[in-house]
N, C-alpha and C positions, 0 to 999 in steps of 0.2 A: 773738422772741429766746427758741430755746429753751434748755434747761437741759442741761450737759453735767458730766461728772465730770473733774476736773482735779487732779493731784497728790496731795493727802492722802486722796482718796476721798471727799472732800464736793461733793454738787452745786452746781454754781455757774452763774450766769445767763453766758452767752455773749453779750458786747457787739457791738452793731452798729457796727463801725470806720468805716462812713461817717458816722454820726450823730456818734460822737466825735470824728472831723477836722471837720466843720461846725459843731459846739458850740464846740471847742476854739478854731476860726480866729476865731469873733464874740468869744469873751471875751478871746483874744488881744490884739486890736484893743481892747477896752476897757480893758484894763490899760494898753497903750500910752497911751491919751488920760489915763489916769488919773495914772500917773506923769508924765507932760509938766505936768500941772497940780499935782503935788504930789510936787517933785523929790526932797524929804528924807523921804518917807513910809517906815516901815517895813516890812521884809519881811512880818512878821505881820499888819499892817494891809492890807496887799495880798491876803494871802492870804484874808483874813476878807470884806474886799470882794468878791472872786473867786468866793466860795462861795456869796455872796446871788445874783450874775450868774449864776452856773453853775444854781442851783436854779430861777431864773426862767428861763434857757433851755431847762432839760431839760423844765419844765412845758409850754412852748410846743410843742416837739418832741412830748410826750407826746399832746396834743391833736391835732396834725397827722397824729400816726401811727394814732391812734384813727379818725379820718374815714377814712384813707385804708385802714387794716386791716377797720374794721366791729369791731375789738375793741380795747379800750383795754390799754396796756402797764399789767404789774403794778407795784406799789410797787417790789417788789425790783428788776424791770428799769429804773425810774427811777433808784433809789438805785445799780445799778450803773454807768450810764450817766455820773451825777454825777461818781461815784468815778474813773472811768477818765478822764474829762477831767481833773480836778484833778490826777491823777497824772501825765498827760501835760505838764500846765503849770507843776507844781512839785515832782513826785517823779521817779520812776523809769520812768515810763510802764507798760508792759507788765510791766515786771519787778518791778513792787511788790507785786503780791499774791502774788508767790514770797518777797520779802523780809520781807513780813509775817506769813508762815506759818512757825509756831513749829516744824513737824515739818524744815522744809526744813534739810539742812547744806552742800549744795552745789548749785550752780546750772553747769551746762555748754551755752553756747553754741556750737554748730558752724554758723556761716553763719546767716542771718536765718532760716531756715525748719525748723531742727532744734534743741531746746531738749530738755534733760533735766534732772531733779532727783534728788539722792541725798535721801532722807528718812530719817529717824530710825529704826534698827533695821536698816539696809541694804537696802531697796527702791530701784529706781532706775525711773523712769518718765519717758517721754516726753510732753511738754505742748504745748498751742498756740505758734506763734511769738511772739516779741516784737517782730519787726519785719516788713515785707511785702518789703524789699529790703534789699541791702548798705548803699546811700546812707543808708536810714532807720536800720539798726543803727549805723553810723558816727556819724551824727548824735545819737542817743541816749547814745552814748559820748563824744562830745566835750562833749555838754552835763553828762553826769555828772562830767567831768573839770575844767568850769570850776572857778575857785577858789570855795571854800564853807569857812566856819566855819575860817577861818584855814589851811586847807591850801593849800601852795602850789601854783598852776597847773598842772595836768601838759596834755600836747599828744598827738594822736593825728595823724600823717599819713604820707606815704609817706616823708618824710625822718627821722620818728621814730614807726616804725610798731610800737613796745612802749609799752603802758600798764599802769602798776600804780598802783592808788588806792585808798583807803577811802571807802567810801560812807558816807551819813549813820548809818544805824544799827550802823556799825563794820565791815560786812562788808569783806573783802579781794577787790579785783577785779583781774584781770590780763586783758590783752587783747594779742591781736597779729594785724596785719594787714601787706597790702603783701607779705611776703615768705612769705605762705602764700595757697594757693588761694581761700580764704574767712577771712572774719574770725572768730577764734576767742576764746571769752570762758570765763574760768573765775572763779567767785564763790564763795568760801569763806566760810559764814555763822557767825557767833558765837552759836550759841544758849546758850551758859553765860556770860553776862558780869557778873551780879552776886552769883554762887555764893561761898560761903566754904567752908571745910574740912568743916563739916557737910552742906553741900549735896553735895558730893563723895563723902561717905560715901552718903549717899542714893542718889546716881546710880551707887554702886557701883564708881567708881575707886579708891577706899581704903575701908580701914575704922578704926574707933575707935584702934587702935592707932597706925597709920600717920598719923592725925591728930593725935594727941598728940605723935607724935614730930616730923612736919614742922613742927608749930607751935612745938615746943621749939628747934629747929634756927634758925628765924626770930628767935624771941626772944632766943636764945643769940648772935647775929649769927655763925652760920657761913655761910662762902660755899658756895653751894649751885648746882649746876650740872643743870638739869633735861633729860635729854636721852631721844630716842625718835625713830622715823620720822615722816615726815608725817601728818598728822591724826590722831595717837594721842591728842592732848589736853594737849600741853605748856602751853600758853598757856593754857588754862583753870585747869590745877592752878597755876600761876604766879599767876594773878589771887586765886585762893583763899590761897594762901600770902602774897600782899601784904596780905589783910585782917588777918594777925597783927602786922603792924608797928603801932606805937604810931599812933594818928590824927593825933598833933601833931609826929611826927618828920618831919624834912625830908629828903627823897631824890628823887633824879631817875629817870626812866625815859627811856629812849633806843630809838627805834624807828624802823624803815623806815615804816611807817604804823601810826598809833596803833590798838592792839588791847588793851591793857592796861587803858584807861579808869580808872587810879588817881586822874587828876585832875578826873574828873567822877562818881566813882561816891557821891558826898557822905559817903564814910566819912573818906578822909585830906584834910588840911587844907594840907599843906607839901610838895605834890608839884611838881618842876619837871620839866615833861612838854616833851620835845624829841623833833622828828621829822626824819628826813633830808629833804633836798630834790633832785630830779633835775636835771639841767642843762638848760640851754636848747638843747644840741646842736651849741653853737659852742665852740673851744677857744681859751684865750688864748695868749700869747706863749711861756707856761711848757709849754705841750702839755697843760695840765690842761683840763679840760669847764668851762666857765664857768657860775657858778651852781649848781654842784653843792656840797652839804653832805653829806658821807659820816657813816655811824655813827661811822666812826675820827676825824674833825671833833670831831663831840659828845662823845665820850667825854674827849678832851684838856681840851675846856672844863669839862665836869663836873668833873674832878680838882681846878679852880680855884676851886669853888664853897664849899666846906667844906661838904659834904652828907655825912649820916650813913650813907647807902649809895647804890649806882649798882645799878640793874636795867636791864639789856639786854633787850629783847621776844625777839630772836633773833640769835645770833652768828652771822653766815656768811661773815666776811672777815677782813681785817687787825685789823678792831677787836678779835679776841681778844686781841691783844697788850696793847693798853691795859687791857682788862677785868683779865686777870691780873696785870697788873704793880699797878692798884689793889689787887687781894687780896693781894700779897706786899709791898705797902708798908703792910700793917697796917688798910687798909680793911675792916672786918668787916661782914657782912650781907649781901653783895652777893649776886643771883640774875642767871640768864642760862638761854636755853634753846638748845640745839645738836641740830642733825640728826644722826641715828647710827642705825643698823639693828640694832645689838645693843650690850649693856654692852661686850663686849670690845672694840672698835674705836673707844671715845670718846677715849681718847688719841691713837691714831693720827689721829683728826679733827682734834683739836687742833693736831696737828703738821702736817697738810695745810694748816690754815688760816695757821698761822705763815709756812708758806713762800709764803703769797700776800702776806705784806707785804714792804716793801722794807728793805734794810739786811743786816745779818749775821745773819739768822734761820737757827735749824737745827732740827732734830728734836729735839735734845737739849737745847737751849735751852726748847723747848716742853714738854717732859717734865718738866724742873726747874723752869720756873715752875708748871706744874699741880701738880706735886708739893707745893709751897710754898705756893701760894695756894688750892687748892680744899680743902675740908672734907668734902662730901657730893657724890657723884653719885646723882640720882634717876632712875631709867629707867623710862618710860611705855612699855606695849606696847599695841600694837592687833592684837586677834586676830579675823580676818575669817572669819565662815564663810557667808557672805550664798551662795556659789555651791553651798552643799549643802543651802541650805533654812534656814540658822541666822539670826544675827544678827552685828554689829559689836558687839565688847566692847572696853573701853578700860580700862587697869587699870595701878597699878605693880606692876612684876614684881621690881625690884632697888632696894635701898638700899646702896651702896659707901660707905664712910668711907675718903676719901683719908690716906694716915698718913706721907708723906714720900717717899723715894726708894728704890727697891728694887733689885733684880737688872739690869744692863746699863742703870742709868741712868732706868728706866722708874719712874713712880710706884707706889707699893704700896698695897694696898688691904685693908680687912676688909669681908668680906661681912656687912653687918648685917641685911639681908633678902635672902631668894632665894626662887624658887619652890619650894614644898612639893610637888615631882614624885615623891616617894616614896610620898606619899599621894594622888595625883592632883591635887594644887592647883597651878594654872599661876600663880596670884598670889603676890604678896610673903608671906611669912611671917619672923616673926622667927628670928635664927639666933645673934646672939652681942652682948653690950654693945660700945658703941663704944669708942675710947680716950679720947674726950673726954666721958665720961657723967657725970663730975662737974658738967661746963659746964651739960648740959643738967638737972641735978637742981637747981643753983642757979636754974633760971627754972621750977622746978615741974613738970618732969617725972617721974611715975611709974615706975620703972625696972622694977617687977615686970613691966610689960606687955610687956618683951623675954623675958620666958622661954617656951621654946619651948613649953609646955604651956599656954599663954594666948595663944591665937589667937580674934580676934574675928572671922574669918572665918566661924568654926563658926555654922551655922543659915543662912547665905546661900550656898548652892552657885550657882557659874555653871552657866547652862544652855547646855552645851556639847554639840553634835552629834560632835566628837572630843575625847576627854579628852587628859591631858596624855601626854608620849611617855614 
């Protein structure tokens, strides 16, 4: 088995797929027999027993391969074979090495024979296939979609050709088949799961001034909407901001797929974590998809649970109505994220989502409730220079304070942080005090940080190929 360079540039052993299939089939039969005799055995015990069987089977294969080739396989080859068999039986098969690679940000599968990785820093590389046929790829996806760790079971069939799934490591998988010429899969990985605001400073997404300001917003129970384009780092920033909530405070997280991990991070003790559920594809007498539980359904239940805060991983539909209703009803400290291409379009995006809701919803109602409910909009930007030999940069570019209703019924804002483009800085720099500065002072915010002369980006220049416009 020769070595190859895959994904992150580190030489890796190319595993003999025929050997993997032979050993896998043997171990699968042993597992089936073992479970028949021990029907209540824990999964962890099965995995440990399987590791022993795999090691024994690989040792036998290695001896046979040595006799056939005249050269013994190396320990690295034996270990790679054992790992590949275990991944096929209990994890994500040939996908697993990419899920284990901390440098991988996204995985794109265009049919069984074409796999690409987006790596940290912006490189995109093609790597070996994760399946040998469409049927094998679909079987892998169906196995990943089987019910696991409390997640409702998802299906992928010609009748239900789209699959949204959270993998064991928290990665988000989206797949489509049957309606496309081949099966397409996109996996977005969460490389920054445990970060706090200090870690976000070290990653360059914020500076110490912004870290102190965002911490104060959370502690002062301000309602904050984090906006930005796809893959700009909104969820990572929200995870970090959640670490500013008192560990014993009881709050809810509402998500399509669990991505915030507040209920498993070992920091918070009182998290009511709720996840939406897809339907089984059938409709009831009322026309509603049977088995479906939407974010809006969960929002209304959360409002009755006497929680201190509600956090929505991403508002993408009618649930924005319930979210802003919670904010305008005096529920402070709520957080959510929203896709938006620019800070100037955030309120129009909210209005668009309002119009998706049933009832007498209008853009003017959306503007009024946004003006009354939101305290701050934090905009996260992703600046991609990979096409000219640079890197991807993710950072906060704006923090806007919502101060009520302005002209033409639209929300009025104060620009607390904006890019310092007049001196070549594309990231957020302080511009003015917010109207609610007294509330932030009461939770310990040192307001001298908002002096325009006090900018903690100094000494941390962004390595851009093209500077500010």
